C-alpha positions in Angstrom: 0.0 0.0 0.0 1.3 3.5 -0.8 2.1 5.6 2.2 -0.8 8.0 1.7 -3.7 8.9 4.0 -6.3 7.3 1.8 -6.3 3.5 2.0 -6.5 1.5 -1.2 -9.1 -1.2 -1.8 -8.1 -4.4 0.0 -7.3 -7.8 -1.3 -9.7 -10.7 -0.8 -9.3 -12.8 2.4 -8.5 -15.9 0.2 -5.6 -14.1 -1.5 -4.3 -12.7 1.8 -4.5 -16.2 3.4 -2.6 -17.8 0.5 0.1 -15.1 0.6 0.5 -15.4 4.4 0.7 -19.1 4.6 2.8 -19.6 1.5 5.9 -18.4 3.5 5.8 -21.9 5.1 7.8 -23.3 2.2 10.7 -20.9 2.3 11.2 -21.4 6.0 10.6 -25.1 6.0 13.5 -25.6 3.6 16.1 -23.4 5.2 15.1 -24.4 8.7 15.2 -28.1 7.7 18.7 -27.6 6.4 19.9 -26.3 9.8 17.8 -28.6 12.0 19.0 -31.6 9.8 22.6 -30.2 9.6 24.2 -33.0 11.7 22.5 -35.6 9.6 23.4 -33.9 6.3 27.0 -33.5 7.4 27.3 -37.3 7.7 25.4 -38.0 4.5 27.2 -35.5 2.2 30.6 -34.9 3.8 31.4 -38.1 5.7 32.1 -38.4 9.4 35.2 -36.1 9.6 35.6 -33.6 12.4 34.9 -30.6 10.0 31.8 -32.1 8.4 29.3 -30.0 10.5 31.2 -26.8 9.9 31.4 -27.5 6.2 27.6 -28.2 6.1 26.9 -24.9 7.9 29.3 -23.2 5.4 27.0 -24.4 2.7 24.1 -22.7 4.4 26.1 -19.5 4.5 27.0 -19.7 0.8 23.4 -20.3 -0.2 22.3 -17.2 1.8 24.8 -15.1 -0.1 22.7 -15.8 -3.2 19.6 -14.3 -1.5 20.3 -10.7 -2.3 21.0 -11.4 -5.9 17.7 -13.4 -6.2 15.9 -10.7 -4.2 17.0 -8.0 -6.7 16.1 -10.1 -9.7 12.7 -11.1 -8.3 12.2 -7.6 -6.8 12.6 -6.2 -10.3 9.9 -8.6 -11.6 7.6 -7.7 -8.7 8.0 -4.0 -9.0 7.8 -4.0 -12.9 5.3 -6.7 -13.7 3.4 -7.4 -10.5 3.7 -9.1 -7.1 1.6 -12.1 -8.2 3.8 -13.0 -11.1 7.0 -12.7 -9.0 5.6 -15.0 -6.3 4.5 -17.6 -8.9 8.0 -17.7 -10.5 9.9 -17.9 -7.2 8.0 -20.8 -5.8 8.3 -22.7 -9.1 12.0 -22.6 -8.8 11.9 -23.6 -5.1 9.8 -26.7 -6.0 12.3 -27.9 -8.5 15.3 -27.3 -6.2 13.8 -29.2 -3.3 12.9 -32.1 -5.5 16.4 -32.2 -7.0 17.9 -32.2 -3.4 15.8 -35.2 -2.4 17.2 -37.1 -5.4 20.9 -36.3 -4.8 23.5 -39.1 -4.5 25.3 -39.3 -1.2 29.0 -39.1 -0.1 29.1 -42.9 0.1 27.9 -43.2 -3.5 29.9 -40.5 -5.3 32.3 -39.1 -2.8 33.0 -35.3 -2.7 30.8 -34.7 -5.7 27.8 -35.2 -3.4 28.8 -32.2 -1.3 29.4 -30.0 -4.4 26.0 -30.9 -5.8 24.3 -30.1 -2.5 26.0 -26.7 -2.4 24.9 -25.9 -6.0 21.3 -26.7 -5.2 21.5 -24.6 -2.0 22.6 -21.7 -4.2 19.6 -22.2 -6.5 17.3 -22.4 -3.5 18.9 -19.2 -2.0 18.4 -17.4 -5.2 14.8 -18.4 -5.6 13.7 -17.5 -2.1 15.6 -14.2 -2.3 12.4 -12.2 -3.0 9.9 -14.6 -1.5 9.5 -13.3 2.0 9.8 -9.6 1.0 7.3 -10.1 -1.8 4.8 -11.7 0.6 5.2 -9.0 3.2 4.8 -6.2 0.6 1.7 -8.0 -0.7 0.1 -8.3 2.8 0.9 -4.7 3.7 -0.6 -3.4 0.5 -3.8 -5.4 1.0 -4.3 -5.0 4.7 -6.6 -2.4 6.5 -4.3 0.4 7.6 -5.0 -0.1 11.3 -4.2 -3.8 11.1 -1.1 -3.8 9.1 1.1 -5.0 12.0 -1.1 -8.0 12.8 -1.6 -9.0 9.2 2.0 -8.6 8.1 3.1 -10.5 11.2 1.0 -13.4 10.0 3.8 -14.0 7.4 6.2 -14.4 10.3 3.8 -16.8 12.1 3.3 -18.8 9.0 7.1 -18.9 8.4 7.4 -20.5 11.9 4.8 -23.0 11.0 7.1 -24.0 8.2 9.9 -24.2 10.8 7.7 -26.3 13.0 7.0 -28.6 10.2 10.7 -28.9 9.5 11.7 -29.8 13.0 8.7 -32.1 13.4 9.4 -34.0 10.1 13.1 -34.1 11.0 12.5 -35.4 14.5 10.0 -38.0 13.3 12.4 -39.1 10.6 15.3 -39.5 13.0 13.2 -41.3 15.6 11.5 -43.7 13.2 14.5 -45.5 11.7 18.0 -46.7 12.4 21.1 -44.6 11.7 22.0 -46.8 8.7 18.5 -46.3 7.1 18.6 -42.6 7.9 21.9 -42.1 6.0 21.0 -44.5 3.2 17.6 -43.2 2.2 15.6 -41.7 5.2 17.2 -38.3 4.9 15.4 -37.8 1.6 11.9 -37.9 3.2 11.9 -34.3 4.6 13.0 -32.9 1.3 10.3 -34.8 -0.6 7.8 -33.5 1.8 9.1 -30.0 1.1 8.9 -30.4 -2.7 5.2 -31.5 -2.4 4.5 -28.6 -0.1 6.1 -26.1 -2.5 4.2 -27.5 -5.5 0.9 -27.1 -3.5 1.7 -23.5 -2.8 2.3 -22.8 -6.5 -1.1 -24.2 -7.3 -2.7 -22.1 -4.6 -1.0 -18.9 -5.8 -2.5 -19.2 -9.3 -5.8 -18.1 -7.7 -4.3 -14.9 -6.1 -5.3 -11.4 -7.1 -2.8 -8.7 -8.0 -1.9 -6.2 -5.3 -4.1 -3.1 -5.4 -1.0 -1.0 -4.9 0.5 -2.3 -8.2 -2.8 -1.6 -10.0 -2.7 2.0 -8.6 0.8 2.4 -10.0 -0.3 1.1 -13.4 -3.2 3.5 -13.4 -1.1 6.4 -12.4 1.8 5.6 -14.7 4.3 5.5 -11.8 5.6 2.0 -12.1 9.4 2.4 -12.0 11.1 1.5 -15.3 14.3 0.5 -13.3 13.3 -0.4 -9.8 17.0 -0.8 -8.7 18.0 2.6 -9.9 14.8 4.1 -8.5 15.4 2.6 -5.0 19.1 3.6 -4.9 18.3 7.2 -6.0 15.3 7.8 -3.7 15.3 5.4 -0.8 18.9 5.1 0.5 17.9 6.0 4.1 15.0 3.6 4.0 17.3 0.8 2.8 19.6 1.5 5.8 16.8 1.4 8.3 15.4 -1.9 6.8 18.9 -3.3 6.9 19.2 -2.5 10.7 15.7 -4.0 11.5 16.4 -7.1 9.5 19.9 -7.5 11.0 18.4 -7.9 14.5 15.6 -10.1 13.2 18.0 -12.3 11.3 20.6 -12.9 14.0 17.9 -13.5 16.7 16.2 -16.1 14.5 19.1 -17.9 13.0 21.4 -17.9 16.0 18.7 -17.9 18.7 16.5 -20.6 17.1 17.7 -22.5 14.1 21.3 -22.8 15.2 20.2 -24.1 18.6 19.9 -27.8 17.7 23.4 -27.9 16.2 24.7 -26.0 19.2 23.1 -28.4 21.8 24.3 -31.5 19.9 27.8 -30.3 19.2 28.2 -29.0 22.8 27.1 -32.4 24.1 24.3 -30.8 26.2 21.5 -32.9 24.6 21.2 -35.7 22.2 20.2 -35.1 18.5 16.7 -36.3 19.1 16.2 -34.3 22.3 17.5 -31.1 20.7 15.1 -31.4 17.8 12.1 -31.9 20.1 13.2 -28.9 22.2 13.2 -26.9 19.0 9.6 -27.9 18.3 8.7 -26.2 21.6 10.6 -23.1 20.5 8.8 -23.0 17.2 5.4 -23.1 19.0 6.6 -20.2 21.2 7.3 -18.1 18.1 3.8 -18.8 16.7 2.2 -17.8 20.0 4.2 -14.6 20.4 4.0 -13.3 16.9 0.3 -12.1 16.7 0.5 -10.4 20.1 3.6 -8.4 19.0 1.9 -7.5 15.7 -1.2 -6.2 17.6 1.1 -4.4 20.1 2.8 -2.6 17.2 -0.6 -1.5 15.8 -1.5 -0.2 19.2 1.6 1.7 20.4 3.7 1.9 17.3 6.6 0.1 15.6 9.4 2.2 17.1 8.7 1.5 20.9 8.3 -2.2 20.2 11.6 -2.3 18.3 13.4 -0.4 21.0 12.1 -2.7 23.7 13.2 -5.8 21.8 16.6 -4.4 21.1 17.1 -3.8 24.8 15.9 -7.4 25.6 18.3 -8.9 23.0 21.1 -6.8 24.5 20.5 -8.2 28.0 19.3 -11.8 27.7 20.9 -14.0 25.0 24.3 -14.6 26.8 22.5 -16.0 29.9 20.2 -18.1 27.8 23.1 -19.8 25.9 24.7 -20.4 29.3 21.6 -22.2 30.5 21.4 -24.3 27.3 25.0 -25.4 27.7 24.5 -26.5 31.3 23.4 -30.0 30.5 20.0 -29.6 32.2 17.0 -30.3 30.0 14.8 -27.9 32.0 17.4 -25.1 31.7 17.9 -25.8 28.0 14.2 -25.6 27.5 13.9 -22.3 29.3 16.8 -20.8 27.4 15.4 -21.9 24.1 11.9 -20.6 24.8 13.2 -17.2 25.9 15.3 -16.9 22.8 12.4 -18.0 20.6 10.1 -15.4 22.2 12.7 -12.6 21.4 13.2 -13.8 17.8 9.5 -14.1 17.2 8.9 -10.6 18.5 11.5 -9.0 16.3 10.2 -11.0 13.2 6.6 -9.9 13.9 7.3 -6.1 14.2 10.1 -6.3 11.7 7.9 -7.5 8.9 5.7 -4.4 8.9 8.4 -2.0 10.0 10.7 -2.8 7.1 8.0 -2.7 4.5 6.6 0.7 5.8 10.0 2.3 5.2 9.2 2.4 1.5 6.4 3.8 -0.7 4.7 1.4 -3.1 7.0 2.3 -6.1 10.1 0.1 -5.8 9.1 -1.3 -2.4 10.1 -4.9 -3.1 13.5 -3.9 -4.6 14.1 -1.6 -1.6 13.3 -4.5 0.7 15.7 -6.7 -1.3 18.6 -4.3 -0.9 17.9 -3.6 2.8 16.1 -6.5 4.5 17.4 -9.3 2.3 20.9 -7.9 2.3 21.0 -8.0 6.1 19.5 -11.5 6.1 22.3 -12.8 3.9 24.9 -11.5 6.4 23.2 -11.9 9.8 21.2 -14.9 8.9 23.3 -17.1 6.6 26.7 -16.4 8.0 26.0 -16.3 11.7 25.3 -20.0 12.4 28.7 -20.7 10.7 30.4 -18.0 12.7 28.7 -19.1 16.0 29.8 -22.7 15.6 33.3 -21.5 14.6 33.6 -19.3 17.7 32.3 -22.1 20.0 34.8 -24.6 18.5 37.8 -22.2 18.6 37.2 -20.5 21.9 35.3 -23.1 23.9 33.1 -20.3 25.1 29.5 -21.6 25.0 28.0 -18.1 25.4 29.7 -16.7 22.2 26.5 -17.0 20.1 24.6 -15.0 22.7 27.3 -12.4 22.7 26.8 -12.1 18.9 23.1 -11.3 19.3 23.8 -8.8 22.1 26.4 -6.9 20.0 23.9 -6.5 17.1 21.3 -5.4 19.5 23.6 -2.7 20.9 24.5 -1.5 17.4 21.0 -1.1 16.1 19.5 0.4 19.3 20.6 4.0 18.5 19.1 3.8 15.0 15.8 2.5 16.4 15.7 5.4 18.9 16.1 7.9 16.0 13.6 6.3 13.6 10.4 8.0 12.8 7.2 6.2 13.6 5.5 4.5 10.6 2.3 3.2 12.2 -0.8 4.5 10.3 -3.0 6.9 12.3 -6.4 8.2 11.1 -6.2 11.5 9.1 -2.4 11.7 9.2 -1.2 8.5 7.6 2.1 6.7 8.5 4.5 8.5 10.7 1.9 11.2 11.7 
């Protein structure tokens, strides 16, 4: 939706629901890769001491493809429509997940298995580059102005449903078969489930309407001819603010949630099965927290919620990682739930706050440069860096310190940001 005082006509509830819940696929895949990282390390890189670190490195490499994909798909979304962009991205995702499920293993073809996995992760990273930002823009542009926070946060909640599915499928797969079966063929099951899920989303998206904001731009003749040039020329400040918001959201999610199973397993605090089930509880926590934070941001504004969450992430994560490394199941659960609540809160308000930094023209490209750029650095690289720090220093609280440092860095910017919440008669920021 454009940042004016007159709301545009909304999108049907069916299209809104399809858009919100279709983020399940993106987060299912990338969360699955992290939750299943210890298994994939053995399947594709053997049982060497550096196998897990190599697997996490593949995650980081794939994430570096996200900004490129975001710019390409953002160009499509800003030039030809949000609907077409979302159809194209999920089609590529479906093919990439199916191809992953059919890959040969290290036992079958040696090092070539790992190379093939990395290449497909790059394709996946490229395809999902514009996925989340496109969905958030679509929801923002179709939502009633006074409910943007809640509705945009539904994309975050649905994403966590995808993460919950990933950890659930992973845990059930690991628990239902022997280690030999798991490494021989069982690891393929979660990726086949993902491919079927992605294909279903593509079919559902064919019924979606186009965003009213894009129709407005077409009618007004304001569709940018070159969205990338338009964004860089007109929205550099907005790109920087979106980068900061997404940086905190990414590191809290990818270090505070999706890296946790690998941390617990490699630190010897919990077994592989126990850490996966603990992560299921963390995923449920995010789903529960998200709508409340979205509503709160509609009531009191995006800025105060972001400031409170930055302060919380500055104060709590180091202690939470210490609890998880203690060896106690109860303390590990407490630490994981607190970190999940923090990550869910930032994701909820971050969805609407980043999208509201931009007007309708060039919005998805702006989000690609800001939000997706931050996700590539603070999402894809941080699990690898966290594991590297833990292995090299032996300090179990290092991942928590990483989160705290980012919280400290973004706090001053949050304090200086203008409010973007819509208010009657004055519009966003009024």
